[in-house]
N, C-alpha and C positions, 0 to 999 in steps of 0.2 A: 290492504289497498288494492291488490289485484282482484280479490274476490268481489269487492264493492264495484270495481269497474266492469267486471264481467257480468255480474248479476243484475245491476241496476242501470249503469250508465250506457253500456253498449246496446242493450235491447231498446232503451228509450230513444235512441237516435235512428232506429231503423223501423220501417213499416212492418206490420205483422202480415206475413204472406199466408192468408187463409181464404180459400175460395168461397167458403160459406159465410164469411164475415164481411161486413162493410169495412173497407180499408180506408178509414178516415185519416186525414192528416193529423199527425201528433201535434199537440198544442205546444207552441214555443215557450209558454210559461212552464209547462211540465219539463221540457228540455232544460230550461234555465234552472229549474229547481234541482234536477238530477246533476247538472254540471256543478251547481253551487254545493250540493251535498258532497260530491266527489272531491271538489276543491277543498272543502272544509276538512275532510279526512286526510287528504294528501298534505295539506298545510301543516296539520298536527304532526304527521310523520316526518316531514321535511324539517320542521322546527326542532323536533327532538334530535334528528340527525345532525343538524347544525350544532346543537349543544354538545353532542358526543364528539364531533370533529374538533370544536373549540377546546373541549376538555383534553382530548388527546394531544393536541398541539401545545396547549399552554402548560399542562402538567407533565405528560410523558415526553413531549417533544422539547420541553424546556425553552420555549421561545418567548415566554412572557415572564411574569414575576415568579419568584420561588413558590413552590407548591405548598409551603407551610411546614416543611420538614425541619427547617432551622428555627432558631430563636428570632423573635422580632428584633429588627434593626441589624441583624447579621447579614453580611453579604452572602449570596448563594454560592455554593461550591462551584468551581470551574467545571464547565461541561467537558466530559471526556470524548475522545474520538469515537469510542464504541457507542456511547449514548447518542451523539450527534448523528452517527451513521444510521442507527436504528430509527431515529426520528425522521431523517431524510427519506429513507426507504419506505417508511410507513406513510409519509406524506405523498410520495409519488404513487404508492399503491392505491391510496384513497382517491387521488386525483385521477388515476386511470379509470376507476369506476364512475366517479362523479362527472367527469367531462362528457360522458355519454348519457348518464342518468338525468342530469339537470335539464338540458335542452329538450330531451324527449318527454320528460315528465311535465315540463312547462307547457309544451305543445298540447298535451292531453288536457291540462287544466284550463286551457283557453279554447275549449271546444266551441264552435259556432252553434248557436241555438236557433238561428233562423227567424228572429223576430224583427229583422230589418234595422235594428238600432245598433249603434256603435257599442261594442263590448270592451270595457276597460280590462286591463290585466288583472287577473285574480291574485289574491294573496299568495296562494300556493305557487303560482307561476313566478311571482317576484322572488319568493323564497328559494325556488329551484335554481334560478339564475344566480342568486346570492351564494348558494352552496359552491358553485364553481369558482366564483370570484374569491370567496373566502379561502377556499382550499388552495388556489393558485398563490394567493398572497402569503399564506402561512407556509406552504411548501417552499416557496422562494426563501423564506427566512430560515427554514431548516437546512437548506443547501448552503446558505451563507454561514450558518453556525458550524457546519461540518468543515468548511474551508478554514474558518477561524480557529476551530479546535486544533486542527493540524498545525496551523501557523503558530499557535501559541503554546504548543506542547513544550514543556520545560527542556532547555538545552543544557544548563549547568547543573552541577550537583552530583554527588556520588551515585545516586539512583540512575542517572543518565550515563554513567561511566562504569559499566559492568566490567569487572576485571578481565574476564575471558573474551571480551569483544564479540559476544554473540549477537544474533539478530535483535534489533530494538523492538520493544512492544509496539511502538508507534507504527513501524513497518507492517507488522502483522495486522494491526487494526485498520490501517489504510487499505491493505489488500482486501480485507473483509468488507470494508465500506464500499469499495469499487464493485465488488461482486454483488453486494446487496442492491445497489442502485442500477446495475447494468441492464436489467430486463426492461427498464421503463423509458425507452427512447421517446415514445409518443407523449407520455406524461411530462417528461422534461421539456419537450418542445412546446407544450401548452404553457409552461411557466416562462420559458425564454422569449416566447413571442409576445407576452403581455407584461413582462417585468424587466427592467434594466438590472443586470447583475454585475457585481464588481469585476468579474472576469470576462463579461460579454455585454458591452453597453448597447449593442444592436437589439432592435425589436422587430416584430413582424416577421416577414419572410426572410429577412437578412439575419435573424437571430441564429446563434450557433446551435449545433447538435450536442448530444450528450458527450460525444468524444472530446469536445472542447473543455467541458467541465472536468472530465477524467484527467485530461492533460494538465489542467490547472492544479488538481489535487496531487498528481505525481510530482510536479515541479515544486510545490510547497513541501512535500515530503523530502525530496532530495535536498532542498535548502536546510531543512531541519536536521537531517542526518549529517550534513557537512558541519553544522554547528556543534553537534554532539561529538563528531570525530575530532574536531579541533580541540575540544575539551580534554581529550586524551593526551595531546601533545604537551600540555602544560605540566605534566607529571611524569616522573620516572625516566627522564632522559630518553635514550634510544628506544627502549621498550615501549615508551609512550607513542612514538611514531609508528612502531610496528603494530600496536593495538589499534591505532587510528586507521591504518590501512586495512587491517584484517576486519575491523568493524564495517568499513565501507564495502569490502569485498563480500562479506557475509550478507549484508543487506541488499546489495545490487544483484547478487546471485539469487537470493530468495525472490526478489521482485521479478527477475527475468524468468525464473522457474514457475512462479505462480501466475504471472499475467502475460508473459511473452508468447509468441506463436509456437505451436507444437503440432507435430504431425498426428500423433495418437492421443487425442483428447476426447472426452465425453461430449456429447452434443450440448448439454446444458452448462458446460464448463466455460466461463467467459474468458476470452483472450483478447489482448490488444494487438490487432494486426497492423496498426499504423506504423510507418517507418520511423516516426519521431521517437517512439518508445524504444524500439530496438536500438536505434543509433545512440540515444541518450544513455541507456543503461549499459550497453556494451562499452561505450567510451569511458564511462565512469569506472566500470570493473577493470578494464585494461590499464587505465591510468593508475589506479590504486595497487594493482598487482605489480606494476613496474616499480612503484615506490617501495613496496614490501620486499621484493627480491633484491632491491638495492642494499638492504640490510645485510644480506648474505654475500654480496659482492665484495665486502671488505676482506673476506678470507683470501681472495685472490692476490691481495697485496703481499702475502707471505710466500707465495708460490713462484717467485721469480728465480730465474736460473743463476747459478754461480759460474762465472767464467772459468774455463779450463785452466788458464794460467794463474788463477787465484788458489788452485788446489795444490798444496804442497804436502808431501808425505814425510813422516819422520824417517831418519836414516835407518836403513836395514829393517824397515817395518812396513806393514800394509795399512797402518792407521795414519790419518791425517795429522798434520802438525796442529798445535793448539790454536793458532790464529785461523787456519783454514777450517778447522773443525767448528769453530765458533760461527762461521758464516752459515753453515748448514744447521747447527743447533738453534740459532736465533730464528731461522725460518720455521723449523719444526715446532719449537716451543711457542712462537708467536701464533702459529696456526692452531695448535692445540688449545691454548688459552682462549683465543677468540671463539673457536668452535664450541668449546665447553660453555662459555658464557652465553653465546647466542642461543645454543640449543636449550640450555636450562631456562632461559627467559621465554623462549617461544614454544616449548613443548606443551604447555598447558593452555595455549590459546585455543579457543573453541572454533570449530569449523562446522558450518550449518548443515553440510550435506556430505555423505561419503564420496560422491563424485568430485566435489570441490576439494576435499581432503586429498584424494588420490592425485588430482591435477597439481595441487600446490606442492606436494611432496616431490613429484617429478620435476616441476619447474625449479624448485630449490636445488635439487641435485644437479640440474643442468647448468646452474650458475657457476659452480666451483668444482664439482666432482671430476669432470674430465681433466681439468688442469691438475687437480690433486693426484689423480691416478698416475699421470705422467711424471709428476714431481716425485711421488713416493717410489714408483718403480725405478727411477733413476738414482735417487740419493739414499734410499734405504739399503742399497747394496754396498755402499761405501762405508767403511768404518770411520766414523767421525767422533766417536766417544768410546773411551776405554771401559767405563763402568755403567753408563746409563743409556747405551744405544737403544735398548728395548723400551725405555721410558719415553724417549723422543719419538719412536716409531710405533707407539702403542695403538694408534688409530690407522689400521690398514684400510684401504678403500672399501673392502667388504664390510668391515665394522662400521664405517661411516654410513654406508648404504642401509645397514640394518637399523642404525639409530634414526636415520631419516624416515624410515618406515613407521617409527613410533611417534613421529612428530604430530602434534595437535591432538585435541580431544574432541569427541563427538558431543553434540548438544544433548543436554539431559532431557 
């Protein structure tokens, strides 16, 4: 197409600058013939381009009927977030090229030939404009499909309730989707200005920017994660609530780490700088962390003081009386049983990042370990059991600290 324009069309529209030749005016009929020839070639190219675009959108982008992979009459398989994200990014990338190619190519195809008559739009010109309109329409549908795929990601079922509460595949896919579409601000604006979108009914200059779409996707993701987290609480009593909170902490930490503002990031690494993202994700993380630490708060119920006047010693001995000894025994045994149970249930919960693991280990320790250290130092020195003193006091504060450092497992 470029070669045809340079060798035939462009020379035909200019006078030949030759001092020895008579510089006659170029015939308008010749001009028209050159323009028509160029238009014919361009229209074939543009027509084929439109076929390619339609094929990409309908088959690869999954915005139309099934591509024929399934049996006749069967419903097409649901569109995954990864597929929808790739289609949306491809649509925006094509639109980025088409939005400049179409108008400029149309202008070239409608070259004035200078015969004084009104020149109707050529076929190539009409097709060039149609490229842009078609791409805008289909790209809008891929964006809608992406939002729909996130919204309809399954919430219930064992596949959505991983035992160790690791980061959901949906979160990973949504982060990937946002990074894929993030470079195409101008292309997105071309869509939002011309099409009403479910998350942005405005059109023209009042249409939203790409940030509004990204916010919509993040909110849909958070809603889906809350549904998945709720699914944990319907199973396994207290540990279900612990897994639910850990699941939300893992996912919100991953979101913040992958998309939140950072000081030392690569130039091409997309980050959401808007305050709405930081506020939303931080609030979600802190809320779930508080719920999770509440599970360990139960240990403090065993660490209450025994009043001095309740401590009675046996005659001529340094050991407490049976009744007084039971007051301390019940506290130590209650703490030991609950600590062993909670530790056993929580030790294999997955933590997505070593930094988060270290933070949670310290936060868990701060909930009860200072109280336990005071309690242990005070009452382990008192003889409250003749035969089983060591059994009751088997968890000294250093042993507890050592066990807490083994809490949680890394993501595989």
